[in-house]
Each structure stands twice: as structure tokens, then as C-alpha cells.
ZADO-1210 file (C-alpha; in nm, 4 decimals, padded with zeros to 6 digits):
<atoms>
<atom x="-00.0063" y="00.0044" z="-00.0158" code="MET" pos="1"/>
<atom x="00.1373" y="00.3429" z="-00.0872" code="VAL" pos="2"/>
<atom x="00.1781" y="00.6108" z="00.1756" code="ASN" pos="3"/>
<atom x="-00.0723" y="00.8660" z="00.2036" code="LYS" pos="4"/>
<atom x="00.1883" y="01.1306" z="00.2264" code="TRP" pos="5"/>
<atom x="00.4913" y="01.2579" z="00.0284" code="LYS" pos="6"/>
<atom x="00.6589" y="01.4240" z="00.3242" code="LYS" pos="7"/>
<atom x="00.6080" y="01.3207" z="00.6877" code="ARG" pos="8"/>
<atom x="00.6585" y="01.5585" z="00.9924" code="PRO" pos="9"/>
<atom x="01.0173" y="01.5961" z="01.1494" code="LYS" pos="10"/>
<atom x="01.0593" y="01.3159" z="01.4324" code="ASP" pos="11"/>
<atom x="00.7604" y="01.1314" z="01.3283" code="SER" pos="12"/>
<atom x="00.7538" y="00.7529" z="01.2669" code="ASN" pos="13"/>
<atom x="00.4765" y="00.7533" z="01.0003" code="TRP" pos="14"/>
<atom x="00.5080" y="00.4530" z="00.7957" code="GLY" pos="15"/>
<atom x="00.7032" y="00.2555" z="01.0471" code="GLU" pos="16"/>
<atom x="00.4306" y="00.0001" z="01.1168" code="PHE" pos="17"/>
<atom x="00.2839" y="00.0196" z="00.7437" code="GLY" pos="18"/>
<atom x="00.1183" y="00.2817" z="00.5281" code="ALA" pos="19"/>
<atom x="-00.2564" y="00.1935" z="00.6673" code="ASP" pos="20"/>
<atom x="-00.1306" y="00.1561" z="01.0150" code="ASP" pos="21"/>
<atom x="-00.4040" y="00.2977" z="01.2722" code="GLN" pos="22"/>
<atom x="-00.2407" y="00.1532" z="01.5943" code="LEU" pos="23"/>
<atom x="00.0771" y="00.3281" z="01.6431" code="GLY" pos="24"/>
<atom x="00.3198" y="00.2274" z="01.8933" code="ARG" pos="25"/>
<atom x="00.0387" y="-00.0180" z="02.0227" code="LEU" pos="26"/>
<atom x="00.1892" y="-00.2494" z="01.7627" code="ASN" pos="27"/>
<atom x="00.4799" y="-00.2767" z="02.0178" code="LEU" pos="28"/>
<atom x="00.2816" y="-00.4532" z="02.2710" code="ILE" pos="29"/>
<atom x="00.3465" y="-00.7994" z="02.1196" code="THR" pos="30"/>
<atom x="00.2386" y="-01.1437" z="02.2743" code="PRO" pos="31"/>
<atom x="00.5877" y="-01.1667" z="02.4236" code="ASN" pos="32"/>
<atom x="00.5535" y="-00.8141" z="02.5706" code="LYS" pos="33"/>
<atom x="00.2214" y="-00.9410" z="02.7168" code="VAL" pos="34"/>
<atom x="00.3897" y="-01.2371" z="02.8818" code="LEU" pos="35"/>
<atom x="00.6630" y="-01.0063" z="03.0218" code="GLU" pos="36"/>
<atom x="00.4039" y="-00.8065" z="03.1764" code="ALA" pos="37"/>
<atom x="00.2366" y="-01.1195" z="03.3275" code="ILE" pos="38"/>
<atom x="00.5710" y="-01.1872" z="03.5202" code="LYS" pos="39"/>
<atom x="00.5130" y="-00.8700" z="03.6952" code="GLU" pos="40"/>
<atom x="00.2114" y="-01.0312" z="03.8947" code="VAL" pos="41"/>
<atom x="00.3729" y="-01.1580" z="04.2297" code="LYS" pos="42"/>
<atom x="00.0679" y="-01.1505" z="04.4696" code="VAL" pos="43"/>
<atom x="-00.2394" y="-01.1050" z="04.2729" code="GLY" pos="44"/>
<atom x="-00.3503" y="-00.7822" z="04.4247" code="LYS" pos="45"/>
<atom x="-00.5707" y="-00.5688" z="04.2040" code="VAL" pos="46"/>
<atom x="-00.6091" y="-00.1860" z="04.1968" code="PHE" pos="47"/>
<atom x="-00.8740" y="00.0074" z="03.9941" code="SER" pos="48"/>
<atom x="-00.7089" y="00.3180" z="03.8294" code="LEU" pos="49"/>
<atom x="-01.0283" y="00.4982" z="03.7737" code="SER" pos="50"/>
<atom x="-01.1782" y="00.8082" z="03.9286" code="LEU" pos="51"/>
<atom x="-01.5600" y="00.8034" z="03.9579" code="PRO" pos="52"/>
<atom x="-01.6926" y="00.9378" z="03.6032" code="LEU" pos="53"/>
<atom x="-01.8722" y="01.2152" z="03.7557" code="ASN" pos="54"/>
<atom x="-01.5458" y="01.3748" z="03.8847" code="LEU" pos="55"/>
<atom x="-01.3697" y="01.6258" z="03.8521" code="PRO" pos="56"/>
<atom x="-01.7306" y="01.7761" z="03.8507" code="GLY" pos="57"/>
<atom x="-01.8475" y="02.1102" z="03.6970" code="GLY" pos="58"/>
<atom x="-01.6576" y="02.2166" z="03.3834" code="ASN" pos="59"/>
<atom x="-01.3725" y="02.4141" z="03.5094" code="VAL" pos="60"/>
<atom x="-01.0771" y="02.1983" z="03.3528" code="LEU" pos="61"/>
<atom x="-01.2379" y="02.2205" z="03.0190" code="ASN" pos="62"/>
<atom x="-01.5273" y="02.4596" z="02.9415" code="PRO" pos="63"/>
<atom x="-01.6572" y="02.2116" z="02.6649" code="ALA" pos="64"/>
<atom x="-01.6859" y="01.8970" z="02.8785" code="ARG" pos="65"/>
<atom x="-01.9451" y="01.8435" z="03.1228" code="PHE" pos="66"/>
<atom x="-02.0308" y="01.5637" z="03.4033" code="PRO" pos="67"/>
<atom x="-02.2394" y="01.2623" z="03.2786" code="PRO" pos="68"/>
<atom x="-02.6095" y="01.2807" z="03.3088" code="LYS" pos="69"/>
<atom x="-02.7854" y="00.9331" z="03.3763" code="ILE" pos="70"/>
<atom x="-03.1538" y="00.9418" z="03.2827" code="VAL" pos="71"/>
<atom x="-03.4111" y="00.6576" z="03.2615" code="ALA" pos="72"/>
<atom x="-03.4927" y="00.4954" z="02.9076" code="THR" pos="73"/>
<atom x="-03.8681" y="00.5356" z="02.8018" code="THR" pos="74"/>
<atom x="-04.1113" y="00.2872" z="02.6496" code="ASN" pos="75"/>
<atom x="-04.3332" y="00.5213" z="02.4795" code="GLY" pos="76"/>
<atom x="-04.4588" y="00.7584" z="02.7533" code="GLU" pos="77"/>
<atom x="-04.3304" y="00.5216" z="03.0223" code="LYS" pos="78"/>
<atom x="-04.0226" y="00.5847" z="03.2028" code="GLU" pos="79"/>
<atom x="-03.8326" y="00.2488" z="03.2618" code="MET" pos="80"/>
<atom x="-03.7333" y="00.3101" z="03.6138" code="TYR" pos="81"/>
<atom x="-03.8853" y="00.1417" z="03.9172" code="LEU" pos="82"/>
<atom x="-04.1171" y="00.0156" z="03.6302" code="ARG" pos="83"/>
<atom x="-04.3650" y="-00.2629" z="03.7568" code="SER" pos="84"/>
<atom x="-04.4760" y="-00.5220" z="03.5173" code="PHE" pos="85"/>
<atom x="-04.7594" y="-00.6201" z="03.7352" code="LYS" pos="86"/>
<atom x="-05.0462" y="-00.4373" z="03.5557" code="GLU" pos="87"/>
<atom x="-04.9406" y="-00.5165" z="03.2192" code="ASP" pos="88"/>
<atom x="-04.8209" y="-00.8893" z="03.2644" code="HIS" pos="89"/>
<atom x="-04.9415" y="-00.9745" z="03.6002" code="ASN" pos="90"/>
<atom x="-04.5700" y="-01.0594" z="03.7002" code="THR" pos="91"/>
<atom x="-04.3591" y="-00.9699" z="03.9931" code="THR" pos="92"/>
<atom x="-04.0877" y="-00.7885" z="03.7968" code="ASP" pos="93"/>
<atom x="-03.9717" y="-00.4581" z="03.8766" code="VAL" pos="94"/>
<atom x="-03.7192" y="-00.3137" z="03.6311" code="ALA" pos="95"/>
<atom x="-03.4820" y="-00.0129" z="03.6098" code="CYS" pos="96"/>
<atom x="-03.3364" y="00.0631" z="03.2683" code="ASP" pos="97"/>
<atom x="-03.1005" y="00.3793" z="03.1960" code="ASP" pos="98"/>
<atom x="-02.8788" y="00.5703" z="02.9481" code="MET" pos="99"/>
<atom x="-02.6093" y="00.8375" z="02.9843" code="VAL" pos="100"/>
<atom x="-02.4985" y="01.1350" z="02.8134" code="SER" pos="101"/>
<atom x="-02.1232" y="01.1280" z="02.8572" code="LEU" pos="102"/>
<atom x="-01.8333" y="01.3685" z="02.7493" code="CYS" pos="103"/>
<atom x="-01.5758" y="01.0674" z="02.6590" code="LEU" pos="104"/>
<atom x="-01.2625" y="01.2515" z="02.7944" code="GLN" pos="105"/>
<atom x="-01.4235" y="01.4071" z="03.0997" code="TYR" pos="106"/>
<atom x="-01.2764" y="01.1907" z="03.3544" code="SER" pos="107"/>
<atom x="-01.0549" y="00.8923" z="03.3524" code="THR" pos="108"/>
<atom x="-00.9913" y="00.8437" z="02.9820" code="HIS" pos="109"/>
<atom x="-00.7681" y="00.7554" z="02.6804" code="TRP" pos="110"/>
<atom x="-00.7027" y="00.9928" z="02.3952" code="ASP" pos="111"/>
<atom x="-00.7284" y="00.8010" z="02.0540" code="ALA" pos="112"/>
<atom x="-00.4725" y="00.9140" z="01.7931" code="LEU" pos="113"/>
<atom x="-00.7670" y="01.0967" z="01.6132" code="ALA" pos="114"/>
<atom x="-00.7793" y="01.3383" z="01.9194" code="HIS" pos="115"/>
<atom x="-00.5050" y="01.5730" z="01.8096" code="ILE" pos="116"/>
<atom x="-00.3576" y="01.6485" z="01.4398" code="GLY" pos="117"/>
<atom x="-00.2046" y="01.9348" z="01.2924" code="SER" pos="118"/>
<atom x="-00.1807" y="02.1727" z="01.0055" code="HIS" pos="119"/>
<atom x="00.0795" y="02.0046" z="00.7839" code="PHE" pos="120"/>
<atom x="00.1806" y="01.9998" z="00.4275" code="ASP" pos="121"/>
<atom x="00.1841" y="01.6293" z="00.3749" code="ALA" pos="122"/>
<atom x="00.1361" y="01.6183" z="-00.0011" code="ASP" pos="123"/>
<atom x="00.3984" y="01.9032" z="-00.0589" code="VAL" pos="124"/>
<atom x="00.1764" y="02.1161" z="-00.2625" code="ASP" pos="125"/>
<atom x="00.2240" y="02.4286" z="-00.0681" code="GLY" pos="126"/>
<atom x="-00.0853" y="02.4029" z="00.1439" code="VAL" pos="127"/>
<atom x="-00.0921" y="02.2956" z="00.4998" code="ALA" pos="128"/>
<atom x="-00.3768" y="02.0571" z="00.5501" code="GLU" pos="129"/>
<atom x="-00.5602" y="01.9140" z="00.8541" code="LYS" pos="130"/>
<atom x="-00.3597" y="01.6037" z="00.8909" code="VAL" pos="131"/>
<atom x="-00.3505" y="01.3159" z="01.1570" code="PHE" pos="132"/>
<atom x="-00.1246" y="01.0350" z="01.2553" code="TYR" pos="133"/>
<atom x="00.0179" y="00.8473" z="00.9498" code="ASN" pos="134"/>
<atom x="-00.1210" y="01.1036" z="00.7203" code="GLY" pos="135"/>
<atom x="-00.4711" y="01.0413" z="00.7520" code="PHE" pos="136"/>
<atom x="-00.6533" y="01.3518" z="00.6369" code="ARG" pos="137"/>
<atom x="-00.9304" y="01.5794" z="00.8073" code="GLY" pos="138"/>
<atom x="-01.1158" y="01.6259" z="00.5038" code="ASP" pos="139"/>
<atom x="-01.1616" y="01.2627" z="00.3870" code="SER" pos="140"/>
<atom x="-01.1014" y="01.0444" z="00.6842" code="ASP" pos="141"/>
<atom x="-01.3110" y="01.2397" z="00.9481" code="PHE" pos="142"/>
<atom x="-01.6897" y="01.3232" z="00.9295" code="GLN" pos="143"/>
<atom x="-01.8061" y="01.6337" z="01.1207" code="PRO" pos="144"/>
<atom x="-02.1503" y="01.6399" z="01.2352" code="SER" pos="145"/>
<atom x="-02.2650" y="01.8970" z="00.9958" code="SER" pos="146"/>
<atom x="-02.2034" y="01.6835" z="00.6988" code="LEU" pos="147"/>
<atom x="-02.3525" y="01.3527" z="00.8540" code="SER" pos="148"/>
<atom x="-02.7213" y="01.2489" z="00.8046" code="SER" pos="149"/>
<atom x="-02.7802" y="01.1845" z="01.1779" code="ASP" pos="150"/>
<atom x="-02.5900" y="01.5015" z="01.3185" code="GLY" pos="151"/>
<atom x="-02.3131" y="01.2606" z="01.4642" code="SER" pos="152"/>
<atom x="-01.9490" y="01.3379" z="01.4384" code="SER" pos="153"/>
<atom x="-01.7182" y="01.0247" z="01.3497" code="MET" pos="154"/>
<atom x="-01.3467" y="00.9718" z="01.2882" code="ALA" pos="155"/>
<atom x="-01.3524" y="00.7278" z="01.0247" code="MET" pos="156"/>
<atom x="-00.9848" y="00.6598" z="01.0575" code="LYS" pos="157"/>
<atom x="-00.7889" y="00.6413" z="01.3950" code="LEU" pos="158"/>
<atom x="-01.0934" y="00.6112" z="01.6128" code="GLY" pos="159"/>
<atom x="-01.0676" y="00.4457" z="01.9681" code="ILE" pos="160"/>
<atom x="-01.2202" y="00.1315" z="01.8360" code="GLU" pos="161"/>
<atom x="-00.8672" y="00.0338" z="01.6875" code="ASN" pos="162"/>
<atom x="-00.7152" y="00.0445" z="02.0325" code="MET" pos="163"/>
<atom x="-01.0271" y="-00.1368" z="02.1887" code="ALA" pos="164"/>
<atom x="-01.0144" y="-00.4220" z="01.9302" code="ARG" pos="165"/>
<atom x="-00.6407" y="-00.4788" z="01.9663" code="HIS" pos="166"/>
<atom x="-00.6626" y="-00.4952" z="02.3379" code="GLY" pos="167"/>
<atom x="-00.4301" y="-00.2961" z="02.5859" code="VAL" pos="168"/>
<atom x="-00.2624" y="-00.5294" z="02.8258" code="GLN" pos="169"/>
<atom x="00.0877" y="-00.4838" z="02.8955" code="GLY" pos="170"/>
<atom x="00.3878" y="-00.3657" z="03.1462" code="ARG" pos="171"/>
<atom x="00.2915" y="-00.0474" z="03.3161" code="GLY" pos="172"/>
<atom x="00.5701" y="00.1514" z="03.5024" code="VAL" pos="173"/>
<atom x="00.5101" y="00.3867" z="03.7597" code="LEU" pos="174"/>
<atom x="00.7047" y="00.7167" z="03.8333" code="VAL" pos="175"/>
<atom x="00.6071" y="00.9045" z="04.1465" code="ASP" pos="176"/>
<atom x="00.6817" y="01.2791" z="04.0850" code="LEU" pos="177"/>
<atom x="00.4723" y="01.3775" z="04.3978" code="GLN" pos="178"/>
<atom x="00.7308" y="01.1943" z="04.6177" code="LYS" pos="179"/>
<atom x="01.0142" y="01.4125" z="04.4602" code="HIS" pos="180"/>
<atom x="00.8342" y="01.7363" z="04.4143" code="PHE" pos="181"/>
<atom x="00.5394" y="01.7545" z="04.6476" code="GLY" pos="182"/>
<atom x="00.2168" y="01.9255" z="04.5360" code="ASN" pos="183"/>
<atom x="00.3918" y="02.2303" z="04.3791" code="GLU" pos="184"/>
<atom x="00.2882" y="02.3099" z="04.0312" code="ARG" pos="185"/>
<atom x="00.6089" y="02.2313" z="03.8422" code="ARG" pos="186"/>
<atom x="00.6850" y="02.1766" z="03.4754" code="ALA" pos="187"/>
<atom x="00.9189" y="01.8536" z="03.4971" code="ILE" pos="188"/>
<atom x="01.1984" y="01.8862" z="03.2477" code="SER" pos="189"/>
<atom x="01.3943" y="01.6010" z="03.0744" code="HIS" pos="190"/>
<atom x="01.6783" y="01.6275" z="03.3252" code="ASN" pos="191"/>
<atom x="01.4333" y="01.6326" z="03.6113" code="GLU" pos="192"/>
<atom x="01.2546" y="01.3286" z="03.4942" code="LEU" pos="193"/>
<atom x="01.5878" y="01.1265" z="03.4315" code="MET" pos="194"/>
<atom x="01.7006" y="01.2404" z="03.7977" code="HIS" pos="195"/>
<atom x="01.3806" y="01.0675" z="03.9340" code="VAL" pos="196"/>
<atom x="01.4395" y="00.7523" z="03.7278" code="LEU" pos="197"/>
<atom x="01.7817" y="00.7077" z="03.8419" code="GLU" pos="198"/>
<atom x="01.7032" y="00.7934" z="04.1896" code="ALA" pos="199"/>
<atom x="01.4221" y="00.5543" z="04.2276" code="ASP" pos="200"/>
<atom x="01.6250" y="00.2686" z="04.0124" code="GLY" pos="201"/>
<atom x="01.3356" y="00.2676" z="03.7379" code="ILE" pos="202"/>
<atom x="01.3837" y="00.1072" z="03.4203" code="GLN" pos="203"/>
<atom x="01.1548" y="00.1447" z="03.1035" code="LEU" pos="204"/>
<atom x="01.1596" y="-00.1075" z="02.8349" code="HIS" pos="205"/>
<atom x="01.0357" y="-00.0809" z="02.4765" code="LYS" pos="206"/>
<atom x="00.6648" y="-00.1215" z="02.4807" code="GLY" pos="207"/>
<atom x="00.5957" y="-00.0117" z="02.8192" code="ASP" pos="208"/>
<atom x="00.3235" y="00.2052" z="02.9304" code="MET" pos="209"/>
<atom x="00.4534" y="00.5073" z="03.1613" code="LEU" pos="210"/>
<atom x="00.2368" y="00.6142" z="03.4419" code="CYS" pos="211"/>
<atom x="00.3123" y="00.9370" z="03.6146" code="ILE" pos="212"/>
<atom x="00.1676" y="00.9986" z="03.9804" code="HIS" pos="213"/>
<atom x="00.1532" y="01.3723" z="04.0774" code="THR" pos="214"/>
<atom x="-00.1185" y="01.3821" z="04.3404" code="GLY" pos="215"/>
<atom x="-00.3557" y="01.5735" z="04.1214" code="PHE" pos="216"/>
<atom x="-00.6320" y="01.3320" z="04.1165" code="ALA" pos="217"/>
<atom x="-00.6145" y="01.3251" z="04.5010" code="ASP" pos="218"/>
<atom x="-00.7115" y="01.6872" z="04.4960" code="LEU" pos="219"/>
<atom x="-00.9783" y="01.6213" z="04.2534" code="VAL" pos="220"/>
<atom x="-01.1448" y="01.3720" z="04.4796" code="LYS" pos="221"/>
<atom x="-01.1030" y="01.5831" z="04.7827" code="GLN" pos="222"/>
<atom x="-01.3019" y="01.8636" z="04.6266" code="MET" pos="223"/>
<atom x="-01.6066" y="01.6133" z="04.5984" code="GLN" pos="224"/>
<atom x="-01.7332" y="01.7395" z="04.2669" code="GLY" pos="225"/>
<atom x="-01.6790" y="02.0899" z="04.3304" code="LYS" pos="226"/>
<atom x="-01.3416" y="02.1744" z="04.1970" code="PRO" pos="227"/>
<atom x="-01.1448" y="02.5002" z="04.2734" code="ASP" pos="228"/>
<atom x="-00.9911" y="02.6027" z="03.9387" code="LYS" pos="229"/>
<atom x="-00.7394" y="02.8275" z="04.0985" code="HIS" pos="230"/>
<atom x="-00.5964" y="02.5477" z="04.3149" code="VAL" pos="231"/>
<atom x="-00.6058" y="02.2848" z="04.0279" code="LEU" pos="232"/>
<atom x="-00.4306" y="02.5356" z="03.7949" code="ASP" pos="233"/>
<atom x="-00.1550" y="02.5788" z="04.0293" code="ASN" pos="234"/>
<atom x="-00.0954" y="02.2287" z="04.1917" code="SER" pos="235"/>
<atom x="00.1002" y="01.9133" z="04.1242" code="CYS" pos="236"/>
<atom x="00.3738" y="01.8401" z="03.8473" code="ALA" pos="237"/>
<atom x="00.3185" y="01.8214" z="03.4955" code="VAL" pos="238"/>
<atom x="00.5611" y="01.7436" z="03.1974" code="LEU" pos="239"/>
<atom x="00.7270" y="02.0233" z="03.0298" code="ASP" pos="240"/>
<atom x="00.6136" y="01.9711" z="02.6708" code="GLY" pos="241"/>
<atom x="00.8249" y="02.2691" z="02.5565" code="HIS" pos="242"/>
<atom x="01.1424" y="02.0870" z="02.6561" code="ASP" pos="243"/>
<atom x="01.2871" y="01.9520" z="02.3302" code="SER" pos="244"/>
<atom x="01.5146" y="01.7137" z="02.5157" code="ASP" pos="245"/>
<atom x="01.2087" y="01.5727" z="02.7010" code="LEU" pos="246"/>
<atom x="01.0309" y="01.5239" z="02.3511" code="LEU" pos="247"/>
<atom x="01.3529" y="01.3672" z="02.2132" code="ARG" pos="248"/>
<atom x="01.3382" y="01.1205" z="02.4897" code="TRP" pos="249"/>
<atom x="00.9654" y="01.0105" z="02.4466" code="VAL" pos="250"/>
<atom x="01.0646" y="00.9577" z="02.0734" code="LYS" pos="251"/>
<atom x="01.3659" y="00.7405" z="02.1552" code="GLU" pos="252"/>
<atom x="01.2207" y="00.5604" z="02.4598" code="SER" pos="253"/>
<atom x="00.9940" y="00.3474" z="02.2485" code="ASN" pos="254"/>
<atom x="00.7104" y="00.3681" z="02.5185" code="ILE" pos="255"/>
<atom x="00.3551" y="00.2965" z="02.4014" code="VAL" pos="256"/>
<atom x="00.1671" y="00.5364" z="02.6427" code="ALA" pos="257"/>
<atom x="00.2038" y="00.8117" z="02.8816" code="ILE" pos="258"/>
<atom x="-00.0421" y="00.8164" z="03.1510" code="ILE" pos="259"/>
<atom x="-00.0891" y="01.0585" z="03.4338" code="ALA" pos="260"/>
<atom x="-00.3177" y="01.1447" z="03.7125" code="ASP" pos="261"/>
<atom x="-00.3516" y="01.4863" z="03.6064" code="ASN" pos="262"/>
<atom x="-00.5252" y="01.6958" z="03.3369" code="TYR" pos="263"/>
<atom x="-00.3395" y="01.6844" z="03.0021" code="ALA" pos="264"/>
<atom x="-00.0222" y="01.5239" z="03.1302" code="VAL" pos="265"/>
<atom x="00.1907" y="01.8235" z="03.0063" code="GLU" pos="266"/>
<atom x="00.1673" y="02.1844" z="03.1157" code="HIS" pos="267"/>
<atom x="-00.1385" y="02.3547" z="02.9470" code="ARG" pos="268"/>
<atom x="-00.1126" y="02.7417" z="02.9316" code="PRO" pos="269"/>
<atom x="-00.4403" y="02.9106" z="02.9538" code="TYR" pos="270"/>
<atom x="-00.3086" y="03.2471" z="02.8212" code="ASP" pos="271"/>
<atom x="-00.1296" y="03.1025" z="02.5134" code="PHE" pos="272"/>
<atom x="-00.1049" y="03.3322" z="02.2049" code="GLU" pos="273"/>
<atom x="00.0566" y="03.1168" z="01.9491" code="GLY" pos="274"/>
<atom x="00.2658" y="03.2402" z="01.6263" code="ASP" pos="275"/>
<atom x="00.0991" y="03.0279" z="01.3788" code="GLY" pos="276"/>
<atom x="00.3803" y="02.7822" z="01.3559" code="CYS" pos="277"/>
<atom x="00.3776" y="02.5762" z="01.6794" code="SER" pos="278"/>
<atom x="00.1273" y="02.3867" z="01.8808" code="PRO" pos="279"/>
<atom x="-00.0582" y="02.4785" z="02.2047" code="LEU" pos="280"/>
<atom x="00.0441" y="02.1230" z="02.3441" code="LEU" pos="281"/>
<atom x="00.3715" y="02.0038" z="02.2186" code="PRO" pos="282"/>
<atom x="00.3652" y="01.6781" z="02.3773" code="LEU" pos="283"/>
<atom x="00.0234" y="01.5884" z="02.2308" code="HIS" pos="284"/>
<atom x="00.1478" y="01.6815" z="01.9118" code="GLU" pos="285"/>
<atom x="00.4726" y="01.4663" z="01.9296" code="LEU" pos="286"/>
<atom x="00.2586" y="01.1623" z="02.0723" code="CYS" pos="287"/>
<atom x="-00.0780" y="01.1547" z="01.9043" code="LEU" pos="288"/>
<atom x="00.0027" y="01.3048" z="01.5592" code="PHE" pos="289"/>
<atom x="00.3793" y="01.2211" z="01.5202" code="LYS" pos="290"/>
<atom x="00.4621" y="00.8937" z="01.7036" code="LEU" pos="291"/>
<atom x="00.1255" y="00.7021" z="01.7656" code="GLY" pos="292"/>
<atom x="00.1800" y="00.7123" z="02.1460" code="VAL" pos="293"/>
<atom x="-00.1215" y="00.7168" z="02.3530" code="TYR" pos="294"/>
<atom x="-00.2025" y="00.9619" z="02.6162" code="LEU" pos="295"/>
<atom x="-00.4108" y="00.8650" z="02.9326" code="GLY" pos="296"/>
<atom x="-00.5348" y="01.1634" z="03.1632" code="GLU" pos="297"/>
<atom x="-00.6939" y="01.1801" z="03.4955" code="LEU" pos="298"/>
<atom x="-00.6310" y="00.8265" z="03.6075" code="TRP" pos="299"/>
<atom x="-00.6313" y="00.7569" z="03.9825" code="TYR" pos="300"/>
<atom x="-00.2838" y="00.6222" z="04.0755" code="LEU" pos="301"/>
<atom x="-00.2538" y="00.6917" z="04.4467" code="THR" pos="302"/>
<atom x="-00.3493" y="00.3627" z="04.6036" code="GLU" pos="303"/>
<atom x="-00.1301" y="00.1833" z="04.3617" code="LEU" pos="304"/>
<atom x="00.1513" y="00.4223" z="04.4177" code="THR" pos="305"/>
<atom x="00.1432" y="00.3698" z="04.7895" code="GLU" pos="306"/>
<atom x="00.1683" y="-00.0008" z="04.7395" code="TRP" pos="307"/>
<atom x="00.4450" y="-00.0070" z="04.5095" code="LEU" pos="308"/>
<atom x="00.6464" y="00.2420" z="04.7203" code="ASN" pos="309"/>
<atom x="00.6004" y="00.0165" z="05.0299" code="LYS" pos="310"/>
<atom x="00.7350" y="-00.2979" z="04.8377" code="HIS" pos="311"/>
<atom x="00.9924" y="-00.1240" z="04.6483" code="GLN" pos="312"/>
<atom x="00.8494" y="-00.1799" z="04.3059" code="ARG" pos="313"/>
<atom x="00.7787" y="00.0068" z="04.0040" code="HIS" pos="314"/>
<atom x="00.6418" y="-00.2304" z="03.7502" code="SER" pos="315"/>
<atom x="00.3037" y="-00.4107" z="03.7203" code="PHE" pos="316"/>
<atom x="00.0651" y="-00.5905" z="03.4818" code="LEU" pos="317"/>
<atom x="-00.1737" y="-00.3070" z="03.3199" code="LEU" pos="318"/>
<atom x="-00.5162" y="-00.4025" z="03.1740" code="THR" pos="319"/>
<atom x="-00.6711" y="-00.0974" z="03.0087" code="ALA" pos="320"/>
<atom x="-00.8929" y="-00.1255" z="02.7183" code="PRO" pos="321"/>
<atom x="-01.1305" y="00.1457" z="02.6043" code="PRO" pos="322"/>
<atom x="-01.4851" y="00.1190" z="02.4943" code="LEU" pos="323"/>
<atom x="-01.5169" y="-00.0221" z="02.1563" code="ASP" pos="324"/>
<atom x="-01.7028" y="00.2819" z="02.0417" code="LEU" pos="325"/>
<atom x="-01.6382" y="00.3144" z="01.6656" code="PRO" pos="326"/>
<atom x="-01.5430" y="00.6746" z="01.5422" code="GLY" pos="327"/>
<atom x="-01.4942" y="00.8152" z="01.8883" code="ALA" pos="328"/>
<atom x="-01.1820" y="01.0237" z="01.9685" code="VAL" pos="329"/>
<atom x="-01.1487" y="00.9226" z="02.3287" code="GLY" pos="330"/>
<atom x="-01.3016" y="00.7017" z="02.5606" code="SER" pos="331"/>
<atom x="-01.3510" y="00.6453" z="02.9444" code="PRO" pos="332"/>
<atom x="-01.2244" y="00.3150" z="03.1079" code="LEU" pos="333"/>
<atom x="-01.1714" y="00.1561" z="03.4441" code="ASN" pos="334"/>
<atom x="-00.7968" y="00.0469" z="03.3982" code="PRO" pos="335"/>
<atom x="-00.6682" y="-00.2453" z="03.6283" code="ILE" pos="336"/>
<atom x="-00.3219" y="-00.2807" z="03.7794" code="ALA" pos="337"/>
<atom x="-00.2338" y="-00.6234" z="03.8963" code="THR" pos="338"/>
<atom x="00.0894" y="-00.6557" z="04.1102" code="VAL" pos="339"/>
</atoms>
């Protein structure tokens, strides 16, 4: 198959896994990699790594994302909630049935490769097009709601269903930034991250999923659905996406995913005014657009971190499939760590 691009972005790996690849570095989680991860299970203890999906609460972290709303389904005019079948069928059944309106990236979630693209001249015609990982195009591989017959949007390529159907189970490696930097808002550089890895004796292997504990999710839980924007915007470590050495390390590390308990993994400036030539979120651009590295946000890592620190461990079996929702650009999940 012929590549969909004549020129690929600097530092990208487009074409490495094939011209039509939609998995990115998830290809590195091979059967042997899964077997390696299973060897990390020593005691069989399980940790859920999800926040309740109605947290953080409100929409202060992202004004476009709102908490889930659960309502009863209806059958005609009858609400299917505490619905008695006695009158209609003379049976003893009482049924509850519901549905949810859910922003897929509101709480604990994966970003699909369709989440972030870039304006880039992939066909060398002098015009920068809307392009996504491996050269998929916004004008042909994505369908906005304004053009669909039922008012739905769909990523016809690079949607979260590709990740779901491959399955996500492999070796997770946890780095505890809170232990080293406390709850101070700090953009972590490559040098600082390397210092933590060395100090804690952490080794990352090809195909690993990096998990970063900062304490942010703890603050979210403590606020009980009423988040304080000023506190959250100014608390806990984030990766410095503008550090070129850090970006180079991500490229060279061959990790499959970067997962954090914070919002956005990297520092997100809210007063950003660009020059038209650079991204708002450089780490997102590198990972999702250039490399096919997945990003996980707002995971709850505290209890796992405490256990790993107590037992002087850093790695574990991570099972984290998203929902198989064709065309979605992100997905909530309930990831599981087994130690």
C-alpha cells in the first residue's frame, strides 16, 4: 500500500508500522510483551485506576466538557425506572433501565490517535492540510456532525475502536513525581525526569506504558465534585512539553503510552497566544500526531503508588482497554493494575 503522504513531519514515525497503520506504538505490545508483563504479577492484588466518572465535577478544567447525566430510558411515554410489570403482564418484575450522556474525555480516559492532528503540508503542494497520525486527512477520513445525516461526528480512521479491538494489556511502569516534588505546580524537564528515574532505580523497556503519579487526582477527589479552578491550575507536577530534550526522549524511549493522574499530562497554558507555527500542546502533537503514542489522563494512581512504594516496586501488569465505540476520539475506562 502506498503512503498517504509525500513528506512526513520531522521526528515522526509515519510508515514504520505500515502505510495504513492505525495503531501506532500499540504495535509494540506483542504477545511476548504481554508475557513479560504477566511476570510482574507476584501477589495477585488488584487496583482500580479510575476516578468516579462524575469527577472532577463542573467544567472548570475544560469548558467544553460536562459531567455525565444518567436518565431513565422510556418505552412510549412510560419511564423505564422502578417500572412495575404487574399491571401489564401480571408478573412480579420491577425493572430499572437507563442511559447516559457522557463526554468521553471528562474523567479517567484515553485519547485516541484521532484526538489531535496538525496543519501540515503532507502532500507537498504548498498548502498545510488538517492531517493526523500516519497521514490520515481531516477532509476525507473524518466526518463532522454538520455533514452527517444523523448529526453525529465520526473519525472514520484512527478512532478509539482500533485500540479497543487490539486490546490493551502490558507492562506498566510508575514514576512518583509527587514523592520528589510535592504538590507544587512544576513543569518537569527531561533532566528532572531522568533524575527521578535514576534515583528510584526505574527501568523502562520498549513497549512499556509509563504512568506518572503527581497527586492531582487526590485533589480532585477531595473537592468532591466542586473543583477549585485556581487550586487545580496551580498544583502538582506536569511534564514540560516545551522541553526539546524531553520530547526527544519520548521518541527514543519506544514507550507505548504516557498516562498521568493530572489533566493533559503536560503543562497547558491558558493564556497562550501562538505564532501560527507551533502547537499549544507540544507533547500531544508529538505523541498523538507524530508517533502514535497514546495519552491517558485523570487516572487515579494513588493507592497503587502507595503499595508500590511500600514494596519497593515500580512495574506491574496493566489492563486498560477503552470502549469499542467506533469513530470516537477518546474513551472512558476502568483500568486495572495487577501486582
